[in-house]
C-alpha positions in Angstrom: -18.1 -32.1 26.0 -16.3 -30.6 28.9 -12.6 -29.9 29.5 -12.6 -32.6 32.2 -13.9 -35.2 29.8 -11.2 -34.3 27.3 -8.5 -34.6 29.9 -9.7 -38.1 31.0 -9.6 -39.6 27.5 -6.8 -42.2 27.3 -3.8 -41.2 25.3 -4.2 -44.0 22.7 -8.0 -43.7 22.4 -9.2 -42.7 18.9 -10.0 -39.0 18.6 -13.8 -38.5 18.0 -14.8 -36.4 15.1 -16.1 -33.0 16.1 -18.8 -31.5 14.0 -18.2 -27.9 13.0 -21.7 -27.2 14.4 -20.4 -27.6 17.9 -17.6 -25.0 17.7 -19.9 -22.1 18.7 -21.3 -24.0 21.6 -17.9 -25.0 23.2 -17.4 -24.0 26.8 -14.8 -21.3 27.1 -12.3 -23.7 28.8 -12.7 -26.3 26.0 -12.4 -23.6 23.3 -9.1 -22.5 24.9 -7.9 -26.1 24.9 -8.9 -26.5 21.2 -7.1 -23.3 20.4 -3.9 -24.4 22.1 -4.1 -27.7 20.3 -4.5 -25.9 17.0 -1.4 -23.8 17.7 0.5 -26.9 18.6 -0.6 -28.5 15.3 0.5 -25.4 13.4 3.9 -25.5 15.1 4.3 -29.2 14.4 6.7 -30.2 11.6 4.3 -33.0 10.7 1.4 -30.7 10.2 3.5 -28.2 8.3 4.7 -31.0 6.0 1.2 -31.5 4.5 0.2 -29.0 1.8 -3.1 -27.2 2.2 -4.3 -28.7 -1.1 -8.0 -28.0 -1.1 -10.5 -25.4 -0.1 -12.2 -27.9 2.2 -9.0 -28.5 4.2 -8.5 -24.7 4.5 -12.1 -24.2 5.4 -12.0 -26.7 8.2 -8.8 -25.2 9.6 -10.3 -21.7 9.5 -13.6 -22.6 11.1 -11.7 -23.5 14.3 -9.7 -20.3 14.2 -12.5 -17.8 13.4 -16.1 -19.2 13.9 -16.3 -18.5 17.6 -15.3 -14.8 17.5 -17.8 -12.1 18.3 -15.7 -9.3 16.6 -13.9 -9.3 13.2 -10.4 -10.6 12.9 -8.2 -10.9 9.8 -5.9 -13.9 9.7 -3.3 -14.9 7.1 -2.0 -18.5 6.6 1.5 -18.0 5.2 2.6 -20.9 2.9 5.8 -22.0 1.3 6.0 -22.7 -2.5 4.6 -26.2 -2.0 1.5 -24.7 -0.1 2.7 -26.0 3.2 1.9 -23.9 6.2 4.7 -21.8 7.5 2.7 -20.0 10.2 -0.6 -18.3 10.8 -0.9 -14.7 11.8 -3.7 -12.6 13.2 -3.0 -9.4 11.3 -5.9 -7.3 12.5 -8.6 -7.2 15.2 -11.6 -5.0 14.7 -15.1 -4.3 15.9 -18.4 -6.1 15.5 -18.6 -5.1 11.8 -15.1 -4.1 10.6 -11.4 -4.7 10.8 -8.7 -2.8 9.0 -5.5 -4.3 7.4 -3.0 -2.5 5.2 -1.5 -4.3 2.2 2.0 -2.8 3.0 1.9 -4.6 6.4 1.0 -7.9 4.7 3.9 -7.5 2.3 6.3 -6.9 5.1 5.0 -10.0 7.0 5.1 -12.2 4.0 8.7 -11.3 3.3 9.6 -11.8 7.0 8.1 -15.4 6.8 9.8 -16.0 3.4 6.3 -17.0 2.1 5.6 -18.1 -1.5 1.8 -17.9 -1.1 -0.8 -17.1 1.4 -4.5 -17.4 2.2 -6.3 -14.5 3.7 -9.3 -15.0 6.0 -11.6 -13.0 8.2 -14.9 -13.6 10.0 -18.3 -12.0 9.8 -19.8 -12.2 13.3 -23.2 -11.3 11.6 -23.4 -14.9 10.4 -23.5 -13.9 6.7 -20.7 -15.2 4.6 -21.4 -12.8 1.7 -18.5 -10.6 0.7 -19.0 -6.9 0.8 -17.7 -4.5 -1.8 -15.0 -3.5 0.7 -14.0 -7.2 1.1 -13.7 -7.5 -2.7 -11.7 -4.2 -3.0 -9.4 -5.2 -0.2 -8.8 -8.7 -1.7 -7.8 -7.1 -5.1 -5.5 -4.5 -3.3 -3.8 -7.2 -1.2 -3.4 -9.5 -4.1 -1.7 -6.8 -6.2 0.6 -5.7 -3.4 1.7 -9.3 -2.6 2.3 -10.0 -6.3 4.9 -7.2 -6.5 7.1 -9.4 -4.2 6.1 -12.7 -5.8 3.7 -13.9 -3.0 0.6 -15.4 -4.5 -2.8 -14.8 -2.7 -4.4 -18.2 -3.3 -7.7 -17.5 -1.6 -9.7 -15.3 0.7 -12.2 -16.9 3.0 -15.0 -15.3 4.9 -16.1 -17.5 7.9 -19.5 -16.8 9.3 -20.1 -19.1 12.2 -19.3 -22.8 12.3 -21.3 -23.8 9.2 -20.5 -21.1 6.6 -17.3 -20.2 4.9 -17.1 -18.4 1.5 -14.1 -18.9 -0.7 -13.3 -16.0 -3.1 -11.5 -18.5 -5.4 -14.4 -20.8 -5.6 -16.8 -17.9 -6.0 -14.8 -16.6 -9.0 -13.7 -13.4 -7.2 -10.0 -14.1 -7.1 
């Protein structure tokens, strides 16, 4: 699918479902268009009005944000007390195999957004969605730091390409 074909779609035409398997194969121009659309959705009051109520909803959202990256990034979805999206932040950008984030900085950002909860996510460009010991330690540290200011860490996802996303909550690690 090209950017030109997306632009030529009539406004009232149904939106075709996009398989997560195509995310990695999107042309750069199309990927930028999808990223802009995602930011517009995140900024939309309608989108923010719906709670992120299941790991599958979050997983689908995060695949578009992280699956295409060739370096590690750490993102946080800041949520209100009803688990509705307030905003999404990129909190760290790293190298091919690592990104560093500090719990103190997440506490400051959570307070600035008046968040009641959050979901942490990062990608593994290696294609393996298996959490490392460092991932597990970081999750515990961030969860404890956020808890001191009554912000609940609901989950931590590792996205490894378009098809794999590990949930710490589903895996019993959170």
